[in-house]
C-alpha positions as CSV (number, residue, x, y, z in Angstrom):
1,X,-211.8,-66.1,-44.6
2,X,-211.9,-63.9,-41.5
3,X,-209.9,-64.1,-38.3
4,X,-211.3,-62.6,-35.1
5,X,-209.0,-61.6,-32.3
6,X,-210.5,-60.7,-29.0
7,X,-208.3,-59.0,-26.4
8,X,-209.7,-58.8,-22.9
9,X,-208.2,-56.1,-20.6
10,X,-209.5,-56.3,-17.0
11,X,-208.7,-53.9,-14.2
12,X,-210.2,-52.4,-11.0
13,X,-212.2,-49.3,-10.5
14,X,-212.0,-47.2,-13.8
15,X,-208.9,-48.9,-15.2
16,X,-210.8,-50.4,-18.1
17,X,-212.3,-47.1,-19.1
18,X,-209.0,-45.3,-18.7
19,X,-207.3,-47.8,-20.9
20,X,-209.9,-47.2,-23.6
21,X,-209.7,-43.5,-23.3
22,X,-205.9,-43.6,-23.5
23,X,-206.0,-45.9,-26.5
24,X,-208.3,-43.4,-28.3
25,X,-206.5,-40.2,-27.2
26,X,-203.0,-41.5,-28.1
27,X,-204.0,-42.5,-31.6
28,X,-203.4,-46.2,-31.1
29,X,-207.0,-47.1,-32.0
30,X,-206.8,-45.1,-35.2
31,X,-203.5,-46.8,-36.1
32,X,-205.0,-50.2,-35.5
33,X,-208.0,-49.3,-37.7
34,X,-205.7,-48.1,-40.5
35,X,-204.0,-51.5,-40.7
36,X,-204.8,-53.3,-44.0
37,X,-207.6,-55.8,-43.6
38,X,-208.9,-54.5,-40.3
39,X,-212.6,-54.1,-40.4
40,X,-213.5,-53.1,-36.8
41,X,-212.1,-52.1,-33.4
42,X,-214.6,-52.2,-30.6
43,X,-214.7,-51.8,-26.8
44,X,-216.9,-53.7,-24.5
45,X,-217.2,-53.0,-20.8
46,X,-218.4,-55.4,-18.2
47,X,-221.4,-54.5,-16.1
48,X,-221.0,-55.3,-12.4
49,X,-224.1,-56.1,-10.5
50,X,-223.7,-56.3,-6.8
51,X,-226.3,-58.4,-5.0
52,X,-226.5,-58.8,-1.3
53,X,-225.4,-62.2,-0.1
54,X,-228.0,-64.5,1.5
């Protein structure tokens, strides 16, 4: 049996990217991956598409 946990971090400007970079550079991501039973740790970034209003 698997349990999937999705954590969504949202921010403005580059906050999402800076959060991911800090998680990597501080070793947090490596520590999470080293936890027994953890099989993946992934980042997903939203794509913002700006369309002119009609």
